[in-house]
N, C-alpha and C positions, 0 to 999 in steps of 0.2 A: 440354377438361379439366373434371372435375367439381369440385363445391364442396370447398374444403379442409376436412378433418375437424377439428373442434375437440376439445380434450382431453376434454370431457365425453362427446362421442359415442364416443370411443375407450375411455374408462374405464368408462362406465356398465354395459356388459354384464358386466364383471368384478366388480361389486359384488354380494355374496350377497343373496338375497331377505330373509333374516332381518334383515340390516343395514337394508335399506329399511323393513321392517315396524316396526322399533323407532326408527330415527333418520332416516327418509326425508326429513323437511324440512331437517335439518341437512346431509344428503348433497347435496341438490339446491342448497342455499345454497353449499356448497363448490364444486360444479360451476359454479355461476354465477359465483363469484369467479374460478375458473380460466379460464372463458371470457373474462371481462373482461380478465384479465391477458394471456392468450396471443393473444387476437384483437382486443383494444381498439386504437383508433387515437389515443386522447388521450394527453397527455403523461404522465399518471400511469401508465397502462398501459405506455407505453414505458419509463418509469423503472423500473418493477417488472421488466419483461422484461430490461432491461439489468443490473439488480441481480442478478436470478436467474441470468442467464448468467455474470456476473462471479463470483457466489458459487459456481456450479457448477464453473466453471473453477478457482477457488481451492481448492475441495474436492479436485478431481482433482489439482491441483497439490500440495496438501498431502500427499496420499497419495504421489505421485511423489517429492516432496522428502523426505518422511519416509523412504521406502525407500532413496533414494539417499544420504541422510545416515547412515542405519544402515549401509549397505554401505561408505561412505567410512570410517566409524569403525571397522568391522571390518577393512577392508583396511589403513588407515594406522596404527591404534593410537591411543590417546588423545593422545599427545604430538604426533605429526605432524598429526593431525586438528585439535587445538587451534591449531596454527600456521595450517593452511589456513583454518579458519573465521574466525580473527581477521583475516587479510589479505583474505580475500574480502569480509567485512563492511565493511572499510575501503575496498575498491575500489567497492563498490556505493554507499556513502555518498558518496564523492568524485564518482562518476559522476552521481549525482542532484544534488548541489550544483552541479556544472558547468553544469547547465541553467539556472541563475540564475532559476528560477521560470517558465520558458516552458511546461512541461508543463501547468500549471494556467492560465497566462495564455491559452493558445490555447483552453482549454475556456470561458474567459470571452468572448473576442473572436470566435471563429468563429460561435457562435450569434447574436451581435450583428450581424455582418456579413451572415449569412444572412437575418436579419429585415429589415435595411436594404437588402438586395440590392446590397451593395457588393463586387462581384466582384474589383475591383482590390486592395482591402485584404485580401480573403480569400486571394487568390493570394500576396500579399506576406507575410502573417504566416506562412503555411505554409512558404514557402521561408526566410524570414528566421530563424524560430525554429530550424529544423534547422541552418542554417549557423552561427549564432552559438553555439548550444549545443556543436556539434562542435568549433569553434575554441577555445572556452573550455576544454573538456575536454582538448584537446591541449596547451594551456599548462599546465593543472593537472598533466597526466601528466609533462610535462618537469620541472616544479618538484618533483613527487613523486619522480622518479628521482634528482634532484640531492640531495634531502633524504635519501633512503635511503642514498646513498653517504656521507653525512655522519654517519650514526648511530654512536654510540659505546656501548660497554658490552654489557650482556646483550642488549638489543634488537637490536643490529647482528648479533650471533652468531646469533639466532634468525630475525629477520624481514627483514633487509636484502634479500637476494636474492629472496624471495617477493614483497616489496613492489615491487621493480623489475619483475618479471614481471606483476604485476597492473596496473601502470600502462599496459600495452599495451592493456588492455580499455577504458580510460576513455572515449575518444572514441566508441566504439560503444555503450557503456552509456548515455552522454548522448544520443546520437542515438535510441536505442530508447525512452528515457523520453519525449522530445518526441513521437516518433511515437505512442506510447501515448496521449498527450494529445490529439493530432489525431484519432486514431480514436475516442476517447471523445466528442469534440465532435460527430462525425458519427454517433454511436450505433452504431459498428462494434465491437460488444463483442468479437467473435472476434479481430479484428486488434489490438484494444487490450490484450487480456489473454493470448491464446494463446501468442505468441512468448516473452514474458518468463516466464510461469508454467507453461507446458507444454513447449514446444519446447526451450527452453534447458536446463532441468534434465535432460530426457531425454538431450539430446545430450552434456551434461557426463558423465553416466553412461556413455553409449555410448563416448565417446572415452577415458574412464578404463579401461573394460574392454579396448578395443583396446590402450591403452598397456601395461597389465599383461600382457596376452596376448603383446605384442611383446617382453617381457622387461625393461621399465623397472621401476625400484625403486618400491615403494609409499611415496612421500614426498609432502610437501606441494607440492614443486615439480612433481611429476608431475600432481597433481590440479589445480594452477593451469594447467598446460599444456593439460589437457583443458578447462578453463573458458575459456581464451583462444580455442581453436578453436571451441567451442560458441557463444561470444558473437559472434564475427565472422560465423560462418555464419548464425545466427539473425537478426541485425540486417540483414545484406545481403538476406536473403530477405524480411524484413518491408518493407524499403524498396522492393523490386521490386513486391511485391503492393500496397503503398499507392500507389505511382505509377500503377499501372494503374487503381486505383479512383478516384483523384483525377481522372484524364483523362476517365473516364465521368461524373463528378459536376460538375466545374467546366470550363467552356468556356475554351479558350486566350485569352490576352489580356495586356495590360500589368499590371504589379504596382505597387502603391502601398505604400511602406514608411513607416509612422509609428513609426519605431524609438523615438523619444523617448517617445511615449505608451505604447508597449508596455513599455518598460523601466520607466517610472515605475509602472506597474501590476505588472510582474513582479517587481521587486526586493523589495517588501514580502512578496509571496507567496513569493519565494525565502527570505526570512528565516523566514517561517512554516514552510514545508516543510523548510528546512534545520535549523531548530531541532527540528522534529518528528522528522526523520531521526536527528539526534544524540540527541535525547531518548530514542528507542526503542532506541538502540544504544550509548550512551555507557557503559552499565554493562559491556558486553562489552569495549569498548575499554580502559576503565580497569582492568578485571580483568586484561587482558593485560599491563598495566604492573606490577602488584603480585604477581600470582599466576602460577603455572606454566602452560604450555600444557595440561597435563592438567586443571587446575582450570577453565580456560576452556572446554575441551571438555565437561566435566560440566555447566557452567552453560548453555552454548549448547544442549546437548541438551534441557535442561529448558525453555528458552525456545522452541525449535523445536517441541517437543511440544505447547505451548500456543498455537502460532501460528495454529492453526485458528480459535480464538476471535476473533482479530484480523480474520479474513477477513470476518466479518460486517460489521464497521464499514467495511472496504475496499469491499465489494460495494455497500453502501448509498451510500457516498460516490461511488463511480464511476457509479452509476446516477442519482444525483440532482443532482450538482454543476452541470451545465449547465442544468438546469431551475430551480435557485435563481437563476442569473443571468438566465434568460428571464423568470421571473415578476417579479423585482424590477425589471428594466429596463422591463418593460411597465407597471409600476404596479399590477399586480393583487395588492394587498396581502392580500386575503382568501384567495385561493388560495395565495399564498406562505406565509402563516401556517399554514394548514391542512396544507400539504405538509411544512413543516418539522416540525410536530408528529408527522406520520406517520413521518417518517424516524427520530425518536428511538425510537418503539416498534419499528420494524423492526430497529433496532440492538440495543436492550437485551435483549429477551426471548430471541431466538435466542442471543445471547452468553451469557446466564446459563445456558441449558440446555446449551450446548455446553461451557462451563466445567465444569459438574457431571459431564457424561459423561467428559470427558477426565481429570478428577481421579480418577474411580473406576478408570479403566484406566491411570492414570499410571505406577505402578510396573512393570506388565507392559511398557508401551511403552518405558520407559527401559531395561529389561533387554535389549531387542533391540540397543541400541547396544553392550552389553557389561556384564559384571557390575559394574564399577566405576562405571558411569553411574547406577545406582540411588541413589547418594548424593545425587542432585539431586531426588529425589521430594519431600522436605519443602519445597524451594524453590518447587515448583509451587503449593502452597497460598498461599504469600505472594504470588507473582506474580499468581495468579488474582484475588485481592482487588483489586489495582490495575486489572486489565483490566476487571473487571465495573464497578468504580467509574467508569472512563473511559467505559464504554458508556452510563451513565445520561444523558449529554448528547448522544448521537448524533454526527453529523458537524458539530458546532458550528463548527469553524474554517472549514469550506467555506461554511457559511451566512454567516459574517462576511466572508470574502474575496470571495465572489460577490455580496455586497451593498454592496461598496465600503468595508468596514471592515477592510481587510487590515493597516493600520498598527497598530491597537490589538491585533489578533490576533497580529501579529509580536511586540509587546511582551509579551503573555501568554506566548508560547512562549519568548521570550528569557529572561524571569524563571524560567520552569519549568526551562529548561535550566541556568541558573545554580544553581538549587536542586538539581537532579539531580547536576551535577558536584561541588558542595560536599558533598552527602551521600555520594556514592560515594567521593570522596577521603577523607572522614572515616571511613566505616563499613568499607570494604573492608580497609584495613590492620589494623583491629581485629577485625572479625567475619568476614573472608573472603567466601565466597560468600553467606552469609546477609546480610552487610552490603550486598552489591550488590542482592539481592532486596528488602530492606526500603527501600533508597534509591529503587529504581524504583517501588515501590508507593506510598510516601508522595508522591513526585512526581506520580504519576498522579492521586491524590486531589486534590492541590493544583491540578493542571491542570484537572481537571473542574470543580472549584469556581470557579476563575477564569473559565473559558469561560462557565459558566452566568451568572455575575454580569455579564460584559461583554455577552453576548447580550441579557440582560434590559435592561441600560441603553441599549444602542445601538438595539435593534430592539423592545424591549417584549415579547419572547417569553420565556415561562417554559420554556426549553428543558431540561426535566428530565422524566424518564419518569413521575414521580409529581407533576409540577407542575400547577398549576391552569390551566384554559383559560377565560379571562374573555370571550372572543369579541369583544373590542374591536379595531377596525382598527388596523393598525400606524401609520398616519399620525397617530393620536391618542395613541400610546404612545411613539413614538420620541423619544429624548433624545440630542442630539448631544453628543459629548465635547468 
């Protein structure tokens, strides 16, 4: 086999001569950076590769999701589409919460066990996290079905049956989330992101086309049936592939279960991620209580159109979280500090650029859902302010949780969630969808400010894209709460 071609060797022949003549030094610098990212063996290059893979998958996923949501809106109409998205968002939230923090806990513990060469604990946490999360999700599904039967009034007429259907997905949604975390911990970016963000959305669309082609009515129930089949198929296939990779990576042997230690770490993370999941979706859920499914559909379309901006943050977090844990655990404070500052820049500038591009094309993109969906265009400007404000502090909550400050991080998110719920319940009945948008944006600004203050106090890092860099080691700056 010959030497593997680097990106620069592949791309250099395609660069015009006049470009080299004018900007040759800059071009070569860019190629050198590309070589370092795509061929480097150090953790920074691995993190960038993982982040780029995650971001690429999320971009493709955003395109697929956008097209599928446009088609769903066209097929179902705004009323049935509003029911579907409200119930599916509720299912995804409950599935994530049912993991009780294990998707991020495994990202913290697996690198630690690999460094310590503790194979028994490594095997234990991989199995234990999957089993516990699936069992908890099964219990939550049972409680959800019972609660759906007990609904009264307008909610029961619209949402009861779809909620019961969605509960069938919860155990598989939880298992998939945990396995995403395991794959991230091993830097298997394809297995961590492709099933959830590529395969499942495509299959939902495929099963929906089959259902409509088979004569089923275009209703929320039909869409949820497609989602159930897609979720089960995707998670089962992910489990099969992951088991094969784990067998090649970890030798067979006994398992050591430190469940108490894992749960002590996982529960605060569960609060952080649970609060975060609710924080990013509570506006949609509360809008469903006060407003019609049509209004929910318009708001959801505006939010989904801006979702690509969030993917920058997601990609950076996915590629960096396990390295936060590794650097902090090893005591390499200088590298930890430098790496943290890098992730803030990686998050903010692409987010700002993408927000501007999406806003320019926003009215056209919303019109694809249907003529009535363009009413959500002004909402996008309000929501974009909050997204960009949140990006100024990068993956601050991952830095806190991976450095052992998950409790204070959970407190920040708990307070932010309370602020968001209060603002939404106050603003939505008065201002409708504009109230939901402003409640979300104000909360994001509050969240970013609180995370910056807490990270500065706990770790001594000015985790703000325009913050100063004083170069002092963390050990001399850290202040215990």
